[in-house]
GUVO-338893 format. One line per 2 residues: for each residue x, y, z of N, C-alpha, C, O. Coordinates in nm, 3 decimals, decimal comma, padded with zeros to 5 digits. Example, Ala and Ser with C-alpha at 12.3 -4.5 7.8 and 13.67 -1.06 7.14 Angstrom:
<sites>
01,319:-00,569:00,780:01,230:-00,450:00,780:01,320:-00,330:00,780:01,424:-00,332:00,846 ~ 01,285:-00,225:00,708:01,367:-00,106:00,714:01,290:00,003:00,787:01,341:00,114:00,804
</sites>
This chain:
<sites>
16,597:24,056:-03,341:16,538:23,966:-03,246:16,559:24,019:-03,095:16,649:24,087:-03,047 ~ 16,407:23,947:-03,019:16,348:23,999:-02,931:16,449:24,086:-02,856:16,554:24,129:-02,903
16,405:24,104:-02,740:16,529:24,197:-02,605:16,461:24,175:-02,501:16,458:24,293:-02,467 ~ 16,425:24,143:-02,451:16,401:24,064:-02,345:16,479:23,966:-02,280:16,544:23,876:-02,335
16,466:23,996:-02,128:16,567:23,908:-02,014:16,455:23,838:-01,957:16,349:23,895:-01,933 ~ 16,483:23,677:-01,927:16,437:23,577:-01,876:16,392:23,625:-01,715:16,483:23,642:-01,633
16,237:23,647:-01,672:16,282:23,683:-01,457:16,304:23,540:-01,432:16,260:23,431:-01,469 ~ 16,435:23,614:-01,310:16,435:23,487:-01,235:16,317:23,413:-01,200:16,224:23,460:-01,135
16,321:23,304:-01,242:16,271:23,223:-01,168:16,219:23,197:-01,029:16,104:23,154:-01,020 ~ 16,297:23,218:-00,909:16,181:23,228:-00,773:16,179:23,337:-00,753:16,129:23,356:-00,642
16,221:23,467:-00,823:16,110:23,567:-00,777:16,024:23,551:-00,846:15,939:23,489:-00,782 ~ 15,978:23,577:-00,983:15,797:23,464:-01,013:15,721:23,460:-00,967:15,624:23,532:-00,946
15,786:23,277:-00,917:15,686:23,207:-00,792:15,698:23,274:-00,651:15,613:23,252:-00,565 ~ 15,754:23,318:-00,640:15,736:23,438:-00,514:15,616:23,506:-00,489:15,538:23,521:-00,394
15,629:23,548:-00,618:15,546:23,665:-00,618:15,425:23,654:-00,667:15,349:23,751:-00,669 ~ 15,385:23,519:-00,722:15,249:23,468:-00,768:15,198:23,415:-00,666:15,087:23,446:-00,623
15,294:23,303:-00,601:15,274:23,315:-00,427:15,207:23,381:-00,314:15,124:23,351:-00,227 ~ 15,267:23,472:-00,346:15,210:23,593:-00,194:15,043:23,662:-00,323:14,940:23,691:-00,261
15,041:23,672:-00,427:14,888:23,674:-00,447:14,760:23,662:-00,439:14,658:23,729:-00,420 ~ 14,819:23,487:-00,474:14,724:23,398:-00,409:14,659:23,390:-00,294:14,541:23,405:-00,261
14,801:23,355:-00,215:14,687:23,335:-00,105:14,641:23,479:00,053:14,600:23,473:00,168 ~ 14,679:23,574:-00,033:14,617:23,707:-00,037:14,463:23,673:00,013:14,385:23,616:-00,063
14,420:23,719:00,167:14,306:23,680:00,231:14,176:23,754:00,135:14,227:23,805:00,035 ~ 14,021:23,771:00,138:13,956:23,777:00,081:13,874:23,837:00,173:13,838:23,738:00,236
13,823:23,923:00,220:13,634:23,988:00,261:13,535:23,963:00,184:13,532:23,994:00,065 ~ 13,443:23,903:00,247:13,350:23,930:00,184:13,235:23,907:00,205:13,201:23,791:00,228
13,125:24,029:00,202:13,046:24,089:00,296:12,893:24,070:00,200:12,885:24,101:00,081 ~ 12,761:24,008:00,293:12,642:23,988:00,256:12,544:24,025:00,292:12,518:24,006:00,411
12,450:24,091:00,211:12,331:24,173:00,250:12,256:24,077:00,266:12,260:23,980:00,191 ~ 12,137:24,093:00,411:12,027:24,032:00,352:11,952:24,060:00,289:11,892:23,959:00,253
11,911:24,152:00,245:11,851:24,194:00,084:11,890:24,125:-00,025:11,801:24,130:-00,110 ~ 12,030:24,033:-00,077:12,118:24,013:-00,185:12,029:23,787:-00,132:12,004:23,707:-00,222
12,016:23,765:-00,038:12,003:23,661:-00,001:11,885:23,593:-00,006:11,845:23,483:-00,044 ~ 11,833:23,708:00,052:11,613:23,713:00,103:11,686:23,679:00,277:11,787:23,650:00,341
11,508:23,718:00,281:11,500:23,657:00,430:11,551:23,521:00,519:11,522:23,402:00,508 ~ 11,648:23,603:00,621:11,758:23,480:00,659:11,690:23,399:00,749:11,600:23,473:00,790
11,680:23,295:00,802:11,622:23,194:00,887:11,632:23,248:01,038:11,711:23,305:01,114 ~ 11,483:23,187:01,034:11,471:23,223:01,196:11,454:23,051:01,270:11,389:23,013:01,367
11,520:22,997:01,202:11,432:22,862:01,207:11,622:22,824:01,293:11,714:22,843:01,214 ~ 11,661:22,781:01,425:11,794:22,784:01,457:11,802:22,613:01,412:11,910:22,567:01,451
11,730:22,524:01,351:11,773:22,350:01,344:11,813:22,411:01,145:11,900:22,344:01,089 ~ 11,759:22,511:01,072:11,800:22,529:00,932:11,869:22,691:00,911:11,837:22,791:00,848
11,955:22,661:00,980:11,961:22,812:00,927:12,045:22,816:00,829:12,112:22,717:00,799 ~ 12,056:22,948:00,755:12,101:23,023:00,645:12,241:23,021:00,632:12,326:23,094:00,683
12,258:22,878:00,517:12,402:22,910:00,508:12,486:22,983:00,447:12,525:22,933:00,342 ~ 12,538:23,101:00,479:12,620:23,150:00,355:12,762:23,091:00,324:12,826:23,000:00,377
12,792:23,192:00,198:12,881:23,093:00,133:13,047:23,131:00,206:13,080:23,216:00,289 ~ 13,129:23,022:00,127:13,282:23,011:00,194:13,305:23,156:00,158:13,286:23,231:00,062
13,374:23,161:00,330:13,451:23,353:00,293:13,417:23,431:00,316:13,477:23,534:00,287 ~ 13,247:23,437:00,414:13,200:23,530:00,454:13,221:23,571:00,542:13,189:23,496:00,634
13,291:23,717:00,594:13,368:23,807:00,654:13,256:23,933:00,694:13,300:24,002:00,785 ~ 13,166:23,961:00,661:13,023:24,053:00,737:12,919:24,020:00,668:12,889:23,951:00,570
12,877:24,082:00,738:12,683:24,007:00,734:12,656:24,164:00,750:12,732:24,231:00,820 ~ 12,523:24,233:00,668:12,428:24,370:00,745:12,307:24,309:00,714:12,309:24,237:00,615
12,247:24,316:00,749:12,051:24,293:00,807:12,010:24,367:00,923:12,065:24,420:01,019 ~ 11,858:24,347:00,865:11,796:24,375:01,010:11,709:24,333:01,075:11,639:24,246:01,022
11,672:24,382:01,234:11,591:24,302:01,252:11,431:24,329:01,370:11,362:24,426:01,338 ~ 11,406:24,288:01,430:11,201:24,296:01,464:11,210:24,220:01,574:11,264:24,110:01,570
11,171:24,258:01,658:11,137:24,186:01,791:10,996:24,068:01,721:10,887:24,075:01,664 ~ 11,105:23,957:01,778:11,039:23,772:01,749:11,063:23,735:01,687:11,033:23,617:01,673
11,177:23,838:01,544:11,225:23,780:01,421:11,378:23,713:01,480:11,444:23,748:01,578 ~ 11,400:23,619:01,393:11,514:23,599:01,478:11,683:23,525:01,359:11,671:23,443:01,268
11,747:23,556:01,383:11,807:23,554:01,216:11,916:23,497:01,263:12,006:23,540:01,335 ~ 11,885:23,324:01,180:12,035:23,215:01,224:12,161:23,209:01,089:12,149:23,224:00,967
12,234:23,191:01,142:12,286:23,175:01,030:12,429:23,080:01,033:12,472:23,067:01,147 ~ 12,497:23,024:00,945:12,575:22,920:00,917:12,721:23,006:00,831:12,743:23,043:00,716
12,788:23,009:00,944:12,954:23,075:00,838:13,064:22,988:00,846:13,093:22,939:00,955 ~ 13,134:22,960:00,736:13,211:22,886:00,699:13,338:22,981:00,630:13,347:23,091:00,577
13,419:22,883:00,658:13,549:22,923:00,562:13,664:23,070:00,607:13,765:23,103:00,546 ~ 13,592:23,147:00,758:13,620:23,202:00,829:13,821:23,197:00,906:13,845:23,092:00,965
13,887:23,253:00,904:13,986:23,253:00,934:13,993:23,149:01,007:13,884:23,111:01,051 ~ 14,113:23,071:01,045:14,147:22,995:01,166:14,174:23,078:01,340:14,194:23,198:01,358
14,167:22,992:01,426:14,246:23,130:01,517:14,159:23,229:01,613:14,038:23,250:01,605 ~ 14,240:23,279:01,692:14,151:23,460:01,771:14,150:23,497:01,629:14,209:23,476:01,524
14,024:23,584:01,695:13,945:23,689:01,627:13,840:23,752:01,692:13,780:23,703:01,788 ~ 13,816:23,857:01,641:13,735:23,983:01,729:13,608:23,933:01,621:13,631:23,868:01,519
13,509:23,967:01,653:13,345:23,903:01,570:13,317:24,070:01,631:13,332:24,088:01,751 ~ 13,278:24,185:01,543:13,242:24,362:01,567:13,092:24,323:01,571:13,065:24,239:01,485
12,996:24,358:01,641:12,866:24,355:01,580:12,834:24,521:01,596:12,869:24,564:01,706 ~ 12,793:24,588:01,535:12,713:24,752:01,548:12,542:24,719:01,531:12,490:24,634:01,459
12,488:24,797:01,606:12,362:24,836:01,574:12,259:24,953:01,580:12,236:25,021:01,680 ~ 12,195:24,967:01,447:12,123:25,116:01,449:12,016:25,131:01,424:11,968:25,056:01,339
11,945:25,219:01,477:11,812:25,242:01,523:11,810:25,341:01,378:11,891:25,389:01,298 ~ 11,639:25,334:01,406:11,574:25,442:01,243:11,567:25,541:01,279:11,500:25,576:01,376
11,654:25,627:01,192:11,655:25,735:01,201:11,488:25,854:01,199:11,402:25,850:01,111 ~ 11,489:25,931:01,303:11,314:25,984:01,350:11,238:25,909:01,414:11,125:25,932:01,457
11,324:25,786:01,423:11,229:25,699:01,572:11,105:25,725:01,620:11,032:25,653:01,553 ~ 11,010:25,811:01,730:10,992:25,883:01,809:11,029:25,824:01,913:11,108:25,729:01,909
10,965:25,882:02,053:11,016:25,900:02,150:10,991:25,734:02,250:11,076:25,713:02,336 ~ 10,897:25,645:02,237:10,855:25,530:02,248:10,936:25,419:02,181:10,900:25,301:02,190
11,049:25,455:02,110:11,119:25,436:02,070:11,237:25,271:02,132:11,348:25,294:02,179 ~ 11,193:25,150:02,122:11,288:25,091:02,138:11,346:24,948:02,108:11,355:24,882:02,212
11,373:24,905:02,035:11,434:24,782:01,986:11,586:24,749:02,084:11,637:24,825:02,166 ~ 11,639:24,589:02,036:11,679:24,466:02,122:11,739:24,325:02,121:11,750:24,266:02,014
11,772:24,276:02,222:11,754:24,114:02,159:11,908:24,044:02,252:11,914:24,078:02,371 ~ 12,019:23,955:02,201:12,114:23,902:02,265:12,174:23,832:02,085:12,171:23,893:01,978
12,207:23,741:02,103:12,294:23,739:02,064:12,401:23,588:02,079:12,500:23,599:02,152 ~ 12,376:23,455:02,010:12,416:23,258:02,087:12,507:23,298:01,971:12,498:23,389:01,888
12,619:23,179:01,996:12,676:23,155:01,886:12,764:23,076:01,939:12,812:23,115:02,046 ~ 12,821:22,923:01,874:12,839:22,808:01,821:12,937:22,743:01,796:12,907:22,733:01,677
13,021:22,693:01,802:13,089:22,601:01,698:13,053:22,474:01,637:13,109:22,420:01,542 ~ 12,954:22,434:01,703:12,856:22,313:01,640:12,698:22,356:01,636:12,653:22,464:01,673
12,625:22,248:01,584:12,531:22,323:01,503:12,438:22,341:01,685:12,469:22,291:01,793 ~ 12,292:22,456:01,638:12,215:22,470:01,785:12,203:22,300:01,781:12,244:22,212:01,706
12,099:22,310:01,943:12,081:22,145:01,932:11,940:22,230:01,992:11,842:22,155:01,993 ~ 11,912:22,354:02,036:11,783:22,379:02,073:11,776:22,604:02,053:11,860:22,690:02,026
11,680:22,603:02,075:11,702:22,805:02,079:11,726:22,793:02,165:11,716:22,697:02,242 ~ 11,773:22,910:02,178:11,866:22,994:02,278:11,996:22,954:02,343:12,056:23,019:02,428
12,056:22,765:02,257:12,144:22,683:02,266:12,317:22,801:02,214:12,339:22,895:02,136 ~ 12,383:22,734:02,295:12,536:22,776:02,227:12,576:22,962:02,295:12,524:23,069:02,264
12,645:22,941:02,357:12,811:23,062:02,470:12,699:23,188:02,415:12,675:23,203:02,295 ~ 12,644:23,264:02,514:12,643:23,416:02,506:12,692:23,508:02,454:12,793:23,537:02,520
12,680:23,573:02,374:12,768:23,670:02,284:12,724:23,736:02,369:12,781:23,703:02,473 ~ 12,605:23,865:02,399:12,596:23,912:02,500:12,472:23,968:02,398:12,449:23,932:02,282
12,384:24,089:02,497:12,324:24,178:02,428:12,345:24,307:02,396:12,433:24,390:02,420 ~ 12,206:24,306:02,311:12,223:24,462:02,259:12,073:24,587:02,281:11,965:24,536:02,309
12,076:24,661:02,275:11,920:24,769:02,295:11,951:24,900:02,240:12,061:24,943:02,277 ~ 11,872:24,993:02,145:11,884:25,043:02,166:11,777:25,208:02,174:11,672:25,227:02,112
11,807:25,251:02,217:11,679:25,338:02,224:11,629:25,515:02,117:11,675:25,590:02,031 ~ 11,516:25,498:02,199:11,495:25,657:02,066:11,637:25,785:02,171:11,671:25,868:02,088
11,706:25,811:02,296:11,801:25,867:02,320:11,917:25,842:02,263:11,985:25,933:02,213 ~ 11,967:25,673:02,263:12,051:25,600:02,176:12,056:25,568:02,104:12,102:25,468:02,159
12,056:25,526:01,941:11,988:25,481:01,891:12,104:25,376:01,833:12,103:25,299:01,738 ~ 12,190:25,403:01,918:12,363:25,236:01,812:12,353:25,176:01,952:12,301:25,210:02,058
12,433:25,062:01,904:12,472:25,002:02,041:12,590:24,929:01,953:12,609:24,952:01,833 ~ 12,665:24,838:02,029:12,776:24,734:01,945:12,813:24,681:02,091:12,819:24,723:02,207
12,841:24,531:01,996:12,957:24,496:02,082:13,065:24,329:02,004:13,060:24,292:01,886 ~ 13,152:24,260:02,123:13,211:24,233:02,017:13,267:24,103:02,100:13,314:24,106:02,214
13,251:23,985:02,013:13,296:23,827:02,011:13,421:23,760:02,036:13,498:23,711:01,953 ~ 13,434:23,764:02,198:13,618:23,728:02,095:13,648:23,557:02,106:13,630:23,484:02,204
13,691:23,530:01,995:13,695:23,367:01,949:13,859:23,303:01,929:13,957:23,335:01,861 ~ 13,832:23,216:02,012:13,967:23,227:02,108:14,108:23,154:01,982:14,097:23,173:01,861
14,229:23,075:02,042:14,236:23,032:01,928:14,277:22,891:01,887:14,386:22,851:01,848 ~ 14,165:22,827:01,905:14,099:22,710:01,855:14,019:22,725:01,817:13,948:22,631:01,855
13,905:22,851:01,693:13,826:22,828:01,672:13,907:22,812:01,576:14,014:22,867:01,549 ~ 13,807:22,677:01,491:13,782:22,647:01,334:13,795:22,662:01,217:13,852:22,597:01,129
13,726:22,776:01,218:13,695:22,809:01,106:13,526:22,878:01,065:13,502:22,984:01,009 ~ 13,413:22,756:01,126:13,309:22,728:01,084:13,194:22,798:01,264:13,203:22,759:01,381
13,132:22,872:01,221:13,061:22,939:01,365:12,900:22,957:01,314:12,865:23,045:01,235 ~ 12,802:22,851:01,379:12,738:22,926:01,358:12,653:23,052:01,477:12,721:23,076:01,577
12,513:23,128:01,466:12,564:23,258:01,452:12,402:23,271:01,494:12,322:23,241:01,405 ~ 12,349:23,313:01,619:12,170:23,348:01,589:12,193:23,466:01,702:12,292:23,467:01,776
12,055:23,597:01,707:12,078:23,692:01,648:11,907:23,718:01,702:11,822:23,768:01,627 ~ 11,886:23,685:01,806:11,752:23,708:01,845:11,713:23,846:01,921:11,742:23,908:02,023
11,611:23,857:01,781:11,552:24,058:01,848:11,447:24,016:01,928:11,374:23,925:01,887 ~ 11,425:24,081:02,060:11,299:24,030:02,100:11,214:24,127:02,087:11,094:24,100:02,079
11,259:24,261:02,083:11,145:24,416:02,075:11,212:24,459:01,976:11,321:24,432:01,926 ~ 11,085:24,569:01,944:11,155:24,629:01,879:11,117:24,642:01,714:11,046:24,550:01,672
11,151:24,726:01,632:11,101:24,691:01,509:11,256:24,823:01,441:11,331:24,904:01,495 ~ 11,230:24,772:01,300:11,352:24,882:01,181:11,466:24,877:01,276:11,483:24,975:01,348
11,568:24,750:01,288:11,715:24,752:01,395:11,809:24,689:01,295:11,843:24,573:01,315 ~ 11,854:24,751:01,194:11,979:24,792:01,122:12,092:24,695:01,194:12,147:24,740:01,294
12,120:24,588:01,156:12,260:24,578:01,232:12,410:24,494:01,128:12,387:24,429:01,025 ~ 12,573:24,518:01,195:12,646:24,461:01,090:12,740:24,439:01,140:12,800:24,520:01,210
12,778:24,317:01,117:12,865:24,226:01,234:13,008:24,152:01,109:12,998:24,089:01,004 ~ 13,096:24,186:01,168:13,281:24,180:01,158:13,315:24,104:01,179:13,267:24,049:01,278
13,442:24,023:01,092:13,523:23,984:01,156:13,662:24,061:01,147:13,687:24,106:01,035 ~ 13,776:24,087:01,263:13,842:24,152:01,142:13,966:24,090:01,188:14,061:24,130:01,256
13,917:23,903:01,089:14,060:23,921:01,011:13,983:23,796:00,894:13,908:23,702:00,919 ~ 14,037:23,844:00,768:14,062:23,805:00,671:14,048:23,665:00,575:14,149:23,625:00,517
13,898:23,578:00,557:13,880:23,494:00,515:13,999:23,436:00,477:14,101:23,496:00,445 ~ 13,976:23,264:00,483:14,104:23,199:00,403:13,919:23,122:00,280:13,818:23,053:00,293
13,959:23,164:00,226:13,869:23,144:00,072:13,845:22,988:-00,010:13,953:22,957:-00,059 ~ 13,771:22,912:-00,030:13,843:22,801:-00,103:13,978:22,871:-00,214:14,100:22,887:-00,207
13,871:22,897:-00,309:13,928:23,025:-00,410:14,132:23,065:-00,408:14,223:23,040:-00,487 ~ 14,126:23,125:-00,297:14,282:23,142:-00,229:14,375:23,035:-00,200:14,495:23,037:-00,227
14,294:22,917:-00,125:14,341:22,794:-00,035:14,397:22,746:-00,181:14,517:22,747:-00,208 ~ 14,259:22,688:-00,302:14,273:22,630:-00,451:14,417:22,712:-00,478:14,525:22,653:-00,480
14,406:22,827:-00,495:14,543:22,866:-00,649:14,660:22,873:-00,570:14,768:22,896:-00,624 ~ 14,650:22,852:-00,426:14,788:22,906:-00,317:14,961:22,766:-00,420:15,079:22,779:-00,453
14,807:22,610:-00,426:14,928:22,478:-00,448:14,988:22,536:-00,567:15,108:22,563:-00,570 ~ 14,902:22,558:-00,678:14,918:22,493:-00,858:14,970:22,649:-00,872:15,061:22,652:-00,955
14,944:22,766:-00,825:15,012:22,855:-00,911:15,180:22,885:-00,874:15,251:22,946:-00,955 ~ 15,231:22,836:-00,747:15,330:22,799:-00,754:15,511:22,746:-00,895:15,623:22,782:-00,930
15,382:22,619:-00,917:15,433:22,518:-01,003:15,395:22,608:-01,129:15,488:22,593:-01,207 ~ 15,313:22,685:-01,178:15,307:22,703:-01,284:15,387:22,823:-01,295:15,414:22,854:-01,411
15,446:22,923:-01,171:15,544:22,982:-01,250:15,659:22,928:-01,241:15,734:22,961:-01,332 ~ 15,703:22,853:-01,162:15,848:22,780:-01,209:15,828:22,677:-01,363:15,918:22,621:-01,426
15,694:22,677:-01,389:15,729:22,597:-01,555:15,734:22,747:-01,654:15,815:22,734:-01,746 ~ 15,676:22,863:-01,652:15,662:22,943:-01,701:15,845:23,003:-01,683:15,908:23,000:-01,789
15,900:23,038:-01,598:16,044:23,038:-01,559:16,103:23,002:-01,621:16,190:23,058:-01,689 ~ 16,066:22,870:-01,616:16,154:22,737:-01,722:16,089:22,781:-01,879:16,172:22,855:-01,932
16,023:22,770:-01,927:15,974:22,823:-02,024:16,071:22,898:-02,101:16,125:22,869:-02,208 ~ 16,087:23,024:-02,010:16,117:23,207:-02,081:16,254:23,160:-02,057:16,344:23,233:-02,098
16,285:23,054:-01,999:16,475:23,021:-01,950:16,534:22,954:-02,116:16,628:22,987:-02,188 ~ 16,418:22,840:-02,129:16,429:22,731:-02,218:16,465:22,878:-02,363:16,575:22,926:-02,389
16,370:22,903:-02,411:16,370:23,035:-02,512:16,479:23,138:-02,512:16,523:23,199:-02,609 ~ 16,508:23,147:-02,403:16,647:23,261:-02,414:16,759:23,206:-02,437:16,857:23,264:-02,485
16,753:23,070:-02,400:16,911:23,008:-02,455:16,855:22,953:-02,586:16,905:23,015:-02,680 ~ 16,785:22,878:-02,618:16,777:22,917:-02,788:16,801:23,032:-02,894:16,863:23,046:-02,999
16,698:23,125:-02,791:16,781:23,279:-02,881:16,936:23,311:-02,909:16,986:23,380:-02,998 ~ 17,016:23,218:-02,773:17,072:23,245:-02,768:17,234:23,165:-02,831:17,355:23,188:-02,828
17,154:23,079:-02,877:17,173:22,965:-02,953:17,202:22,997:-03,145:17,303:22,991:-03,214 ~ 17,108:23,019:-03,167:17,048:23,165:-03,250:17,203:23,241:-03,312:17,262:23,230:-03,420
17,224:23,301:-03,218:17,275:23,395:-03,256:17,412:23,367:-03,254:17,475:23,472:-03,243 ~ 17,486:23,264:-03,260:17,621:23,189:-03,193:17,656:23,171:-03,351:17,761:23,198:-03,411
17,530:23,114:-03,400:17,496:23,030:-03,485:17,570:23,155:-03,622:17,565:23,125:-03,742
</sites>
């Protein structure tokens, strides 16, 4: 005779729902996908759910990206920039950021996200972009490097992404949990009936 008790159906469904709806953080590096697009009309499209990007910029090299599947609503995008170690006294690199929730209509279109600059005396810089409550989860982002070389950058959102995988599994998993719980309950009832005979 099997010695187990069926799990409570509601507890099982609840735990599966929590696991399925958890957000996932995805990082993409420029080395993973190749050189990012420098064309404002044809941005590099990153997979849905990317919340962190790592790359390198240089003067007159632009990195134009499209991110989808970001969490909706208010959040902060944090950017950090770092010049190369061993830079000489004349080192200087920097540029500016533009962003939009709709496709760019021309170069330097969109809202101003701020300027960044590094020098021999301060190889690091950072800035933040605050996205408001109405943010819909899709962002066009342009990093215009105006001067310098070998400027490493990364940016990330402070909110977990809403990935298609998490959204898709959030609906059927509780139903599967209920079916599993029901099957276990039926199995337990059948075993009890056998014991009474």
